[in-house]
C-alpha positions in Angstrom: 0.0 0.0 0.0 1.3 3.5 -0.9 1.1 6.0 1.9 0.2 8.9 -0.4 -2.9 7.1 -1.6 -4.4 6.6 1.9 -7.5 8.8 2.6 -7.6 10.9 5.7 -10.6 8.9 7.0 -8.8 5.7 6.7 -5.5 6.6 8.4 -6.3 5.0 11.7 -7.4 1.7 10.1 -4.4 1.6 7.9 -2.0 2.2 10.7 -3.6 -0.7 12.6 -3.3 -3.0 9.6 0.2 -2.3 8.3 3.2 -4.0 10.0 5.9 -1.5 9.0 6.6 1.6 6.9 9.1 1.8 4.0 11.1 5.0 3.1 13.1 4.5 -0.1 16.3 6.5 -0.2 17.8 7.6 -3.5 19.7 10.4 -5.1 20.0 12.6 -8.1 23.5 11.9 -9.1 25.7 11.4 -12.2 26.2 7.7 -12.9 28.0 7.9 -16.2 27.0 8.8 -19.8 25.1 5.5 -20.0 23.0 5.8 -16.9 20.1 8.0 -15.7 20.7 10.6 -13.0 17.9 9.0 -11.0 19.5 5.6 -10.9 19.4 5.3 -7.1 15.9 6.6 -6.9 14.7 4.2 -9.5 16.3 1.3 -7.7 15.0 2.3 -4.3 11.4 2.8 -5.5 11.5 -0.4 -7.5 12.8 -2.6 -4.8 10.2 -1.1 -2.4 7.5 -2.4 -4.9 9.1 -5.8 -4.7 8.2 -6.2 -1.0 5.7 -9.0 -0.5 2.1 -7.8 0.1 1.8 -10.5 2.8 4.3 -8.5 4.9 1.8 -5.6 4.9 4.2 -2.7 4.2 3.1 1.0 3.9 5.4 2.5 1.2 6.2 6.2 1.4 7.5 8.3 -1.5 11.2 8.1 -2.1 13.6 10.8 -0.7 15.3 11.7 -4.0 17.8 14.4 -2.8 20.6 13.4 -0.6 24.2 14.0 0.4 26.5 13.1 -2.5 30.3 12.4 -2.3 32.9 14.7 -3.5 33.8 12.3 -6.3 30.4 12.8 -8.0 29.5 16.3 -6.8 31.1 18.2 -9.7 29.8 16.0 -12.5 26.9 17.4 -14.5 23.4 16.7 -13.1 24.4 15.8 -9.5 22.4 17.6 -6.9 24.1 17.3 -3.5 22.4 18.1 -0.2 24.5 19.0 2.8 24.7 15.9 5.1 23.3 17.9 8.0 20.3 19.0 6.0 19.7 15.4 4.8 19.9 14.1 8.4 17.5 16.7 9.7 15.1 16.1 6.8 15.1 12.3 7.2 14.7 12.7 10.9 11.6 14.8 10.5 10.2 12.2 8.0 10.6 9.2 10.2 9.4 11.0 13.3 6.2 11.9 11.4 5.7 8.2 10.7 6.4 7.3 14.3 3.8 9.8 15.4 1.2 7.8 13.5 2.0 4.8 15.8 4.1 3.0 13.2 7.3 2.0 15.0 8.8 -0.5 12.5 10.5 1.4 9.6 12.6 0.1 6.8 15.0 2.6 5.3 15.5 1.1 1.8 18.6 2.6 0.5 20.1 2.7 -3.0 22.8 5.3 -2.5 26.1 4.6 -0.8 26.4 8.1 0.8 23.1 7.7 2.5 24.3 4.9 4.8 25.9 7.1 7.5 23.3 9.8 7.6 20.4 7.3 7.6 21.8 5.5 10.5 22.4 8.7 12.4 18.8 9.8 11.9 17.6 6.3 13.0 19.8 6.3 16.1 18.5 9.8 17.0 14.8 8.9 16.6 15.1 5.8 18.8 16.0 8.1 21.6 12.6 9.8 21.3 10.8 6.6 20.5 12.5 3.7 22.4 10.1 1.2 21.0 11.0 2.1 17.4 13.0 -0.4 15.2 14.7 0.7 12.0 16.0 -1.8 9.5 18.5 -0.1 7.1 18.6 -2.2 3.9 21.1 -1.5 1.1 19.7 -3.2 -1.9 23.1 -4.1 -3.4 24.0 -6.1 -0.4 21.0 -8.4 -0.8 22.8 -10.3 -3.6 26.2 -11.3 -2.5 29.4 -11.2 -4.5 29.7 -15.0 -4.0 26.2 -15.4 -5.6 27.1 -13.4 -8.7 30.4 -15.3 -9.0 28.7 -18.6 -8.6 26.2 -17.7 -11.3 29.0 -16.5 -13.6 27.2 -13.1 -14.2 30.4 -11.1 -14.8 33.7 -12.0 -16.4 37.0 -10.8 -14.9 35.2 -8.4 -12.5 32.8 -8.5 -9.5 30.7 -6.0 -11.4 30.3 -3.8 -8.3 30.8 -0.1 -8.2 29.1 3.2 -8.9 27.5 3.1 -12.3 29.0 -0.4 -13.0 27.5 -3.5 -14.6 26.0 -4.8 -11.3 24.0 -1.7 -10.6 23.1 -0.9 -14.2 21.9 -4.5 -14.9 19.5 -4.1 -11.9 18.3 -0.8 -13.5 17.7 -2.6 -16.8 15.6 -5.2 -15.0 13.2 -2.5 -13.9 13.6 0.1 -16.7 15.4 -1.5 -19.6 15.1 1.7 -21.8 17.0 3.7 -19.2 20.5 2.2 -19.7 22.2 3.0 -23.0 25.8 1.9 -23.2 27.6 3.1 -26.4 30.9 2.0 -28.0 32.4 5.4 -27.1 31.7 4.9 -23.3 34.8 4.2 -21.4 35.3 1.1 -19.2 37.4 1.0 -16.1 39.0 -1.6 -13.8 38.7 -1.1 -10.1 41.9 -1.0 -8.1 42.9 -4.0 -6.0 41.9 -4.0 -2.4 44.3 -2.6 0.2 43.7 -5.4 2.7 41.4 -8.4 3.2 40.0 -6.8 6.4 37.1 -4.3 6.2 38.0 -0.7 5.7 36.6 2.6 4.3 38.6 4.6 1.8 37.3 8.0 0.8 38.9 9.7 -2.2 37.9 12.7 -4.4 39.3 10.9 -7.5 39.5 7.1 -7.1 41.4 4.9 -9.3 39.5 3.7 -12.4 37.0 6.5 -12.3 35.3 9.2 -14.4 32.1 9.7 -12.5 31.4 6.0 -12.7 33.4 2.8 -12.8 33.3 -0.8 -14.1 33.2 -2.8 -17.3 29.8 -1.4 -18.2 29.4 -3.4 -21.4 28.7 -6.4 -19.2 25.4 -5.1 -18.0 22.4 -6.9 -19.4 18.7 -7.4 -18.9 19.1 -11.1 -18.2 21.8 -10.5 -15.6 19.7 -7.8 -14.0 16.7 -10.1 -13.7 18.8 -12.7 -11.9 20.2 -10.0 -9.5 16.8 -8.5 -8.8 15.2 -11.9 -8.1 18.0 -12.8 -5.6 18.1 -9.4 -4.0 14.3 -9.3 -3.6 14.1 -12.8 -2.2 16.8 -12.0 0.4 15.2 -8.7 1.2 11.8 -10.2 1.9 13.3 -13.0 4.0 15.3 -10.4 6.1 12.2 -8.3 6.7 10.2 -11.4 7.6 12.8 -12.4 10.2 13.0 -8.9 11.6 9.2 -8.7 12.0 9.1 -12.1 13.6 11.7 -11.2 16.2 10.0 -8.0 17.0 6.7 -9.9 17.5 8.4 -12.4 19.8 10.0 -9.5 21.8 6.5 -8.0 22.4 5.3 -11.4 23.8 8.1 -11.6 26.3 
């Protein structure tokens, strides 16, 4: 159910019937000459629509403007929002949902730079609403690198990266007309990792980069459909487990 289609007289009934709210998080950001500026917003909205009706979600409109990293900020079409503004805005949005009595909220993210601010907003709101539970889902993590390697989806690359074949294949699965790779579009190889342990590297001009990265000629509709099916399945299983645990906690 879409929140913006709920009539005023039905709000109380709807909030009793739904089990959680969904706020898709996107961006307006350059993803390369082959990709739409709304790549992240398209993905966030589309994956929200893939949530199983039996889970009873209430889906809110996507937040399309967000903080963008320095490495894309100066490319044409990118609209960056200051992180403090984004955090304040998202905090107001989710507090408004909490005031309706909905205390289970999925922040369905499709933009890497949203991860920190989204968690900050969620952590803040749980101080006001201690019974609130936020599940921050990054869609690209719902299909593992091991899965794509086992399926042989990409050759000589994991396919991951901003504007790369993994992300663009997923866009093609939802909106095939929106990805237009041409012969003149450059391809890039990502640099080797610094270490096998987890780390965060922030650079204004990364290696193998021109506003996007990856061997983009490997993106395809078929690959995207496989990725979307796997990511959707794991996303729904994750939400189902989250809701079940929250229900069990209430019974204690």
